[in-house]
N, C-alpha and C positions, 0 to 999 in steps of 0.2 A: 033157240033156248035149249033144244034137245042136244045140239052139237056142243054147246057150252057145257051142258051137264056131262056129256061123254068125256070131254076134255078134262073136266074137273076130276072125274072118276079115274081116268088114266093117270093124272098127276098124283092123286092120292095113292093109287096102286103102285106107281113107280117109287114114291117116297117110302111106302111101307116095305117094298122089296129091298130098297137100298138100306133101310134101317135093319132089316133082318140079316142082310149080308154082313153088315158091320158088327152086329151082335153075335152072329154065329158064322164066322168066316172059316171054320175048321175044314169044311169039305174042299176048299180051294188050296189047301196046304198039305202035301202028302207026308212031310217029314216032321217028327215031333219028339220032344223029350221034356222032362220036368225035373225041377229041383225044388223040393219043399213047396212053397206057395206060388212059385213062378213056373210058367209053362212057356216053351219056345217052339214056334212053328216056322217052317220054311217050305218054299216050293222047290228047293234043291237039297240034295243029300248033304249031311254033315256028320262029323264024328261026335257021337252022343257024349262021350266022356269029356271032350273039350267043351262041348256046349254046356254041360252041367257045371264045369268050372267057371264058365262065363256067367251063368245064372247065379252061382254062388257069389261071384264078385258083385253082381248087381244087387243081390240080396243084402250083402254086407254094407254097401253104400246106402241103401235105403234105410237100414236099421240104425245108421248113425244120425238120422234125422228125427227130431222130436215129434214130427208129424206122422211118422210111420206107425201103423197099428197092426202090421203083419197080415194085412188083407191080401188075397190072391190077385194076380195080374197075369195077363198073357201077352206075349210079344210075337208079332207076325212079321216075317221078313219076306218082302216081295222082290224077287230078282227079275221077273219078267216085266216089261214095260206096261202091258195091259193090266196086270195086277196092281202095279203102282197107281195107274190112273183110276182104277176101280176103288181101291181101298184108301188111297191117300186123298182122293177127291180134289177139293179146291186147294189142298196143300201139296199137290203134285209138284215134284221137284225139290221139296224140302227133305231134310234128313229123316224126319219122322213126324208123326201126327198123333194127337190124342183127342178122342171124341167124347170124353167124360162130360156130362153124366149119362150119355146114351149107353156107354159101355166102358168096362175097365180094360178092354183090349187096347193095345197101342200098335201102330203100324210103322215099320221102317223100310227104307228103300234097300236096294241090293247090297249084299254084304257077304264077306267071307267069315263065317262063324268060327271056323277052326283057327283063323288067324286073328280073331277079335278085331276085324276091320270093316268099316262101312265105306262105301264108294259114293263119291259125289256125283252130281249130274254130269260132270265132265268125263266121268269114267275113271278118274284118278282116286286113289284111296285118300280118305281124310287124314289130316296131319295129327300126329300124337300131340297132346294126350287125349284127343277126341276120338277115342276108340269106340267100338260097337258097344262095349260095356257102358261107356259114358252116355251114348245116345239113348240106349234103352232105359237107363236110370233117369236121365233127363225127362223123357216122355212120361214115365211113371210118376216122376216128381210132380208133374202137372195134376195128376190124379190126387196126390196127397194134399196139395194146396187147395184144390177144388173141394175135396171132401171136408177139409177143415173149415172152409168158409161157408159151405152149404148153400141151400136154396135162397135164404134171405139175403145173401150177398151176391146172388146170381153166379155162384161158383167162382170161376176165374174171370168172368167176362167184364167185371167192373174194375179189375186191377189195372193200375198203370203198367204199361208194357215192361218197364224196367224191373218192377217187382215180380210180375208174372214170369218173365223169362229168366230174370236173375235168380229167383228162388229155385226154379227148376234146374238151373245150371249149378247152383250151389249144392243142391242135392245130387246132381249128376256127377259131381266130383267128390262126393262123399263128405262134403264140408271141409275138405282139405284144400285150403286156398292160401297161397303166399301173398298176403294183402300188399305188403310193401313192394314186392317185386312187380305185382300188377300195377301198382300206382306209379312206379317209375316208368313203366311202358305207357301208361295213360298220359303222363306228362310229356313223354317223347312222341306223342301222337302216332303210336303204333297203329298200323292200318286195320288190325283186327279189332280195334276198339270202335270201329264203324259197324253197326249192326247190319248194314247193307251187305257186308261180306258173308253174312250167315253165322258170324261168331258173336257170342254174348259176353265177351270178356269185360266190357264196360259195365254191364248190368251185374255180372257176378262180383266184380270189385265192389260195387255199391252195397250189395247185400252182405258181402263179407265184412265191410266196414261197420255196418250197423249191428250185425250179429256178433262178430268176433271182437271188435274194438269197443263199441258202445254198449255191448251186453244186452241188446234188445232180444226179446223172444221172437220166434217166428210169428206168433199171433199178433204181437204189436206191429211188426213190419207189415204183415198182410192187411191189417186194418188201418194203417196210418194214412193212406190216401196221399202220401207225399209225392210231389212232382219230381221229375228227374233233375230239374234245375235247382230245386230246394235241396235235394239230397247231395248233389255235387258241390254246392256252395258250402254245406256243412262239412263234408268230407275234405275238401281242398283246404279250408281254413285250418282244420285240425292237422292233417297230414303234412301240409307244407311247413307248418311251424315245427312239428315233431321231427321231420326228416332234415330240415335245416339245422336244428339243434344237434341232431346226431352227427351230421357232417362236421359241424364246428367242433364238437367234442372230440372227434377223431383227427382234427387238424387238417381237414380236407376243405377245398374251396366250395 
């Protein structure tokens, strides 16, 4: 029993230490700059002026969302593998991770801040338009949706994945989405519409459909509980009819 008690204490201490590291990670990141309510930290040097321009772009995209209340957030870039394993934890290998409500900090993998570029697990830069600005805004977007839903909805944890990731992606692109172009790619079975590729184009399309075309508020979307199959049936019935009519009106097959 004594050994069990010691093991329990060790587990509690380890958990408390990990939580403290996630909430107060600043000592692990030597380089820092700030723009308004946003702070950027990295374990490698960067050009502060370019970094502030990046933060200004993130701030601009966030402010386009009706969920944004101007609250502060901090972005941490881990270029070394051991930092990625420590701070990204079970999401190691992903582009970024958000631990809200434990903290408003978000953590991203290795990146070139000056070039506004994030690098994938393969070591290659992610393809545009998925810039570092996009990834940072996407992760903070998870904070915005979780704050809006609150503890009674268990923050983001009860959301269908297409709403959770699609909303963050919609925010990540500043709400600027060419819905019809995305839908043509969806109908062509573009490989990036498979979430297994790490892209959320399919989810972003669905969110754009309900927000931009159907006029839903983000609150209605977040609390709808709609399954992805239900959402895709509604979208396809509408856009197939609309786009077929458009092609006929233009005299195209």
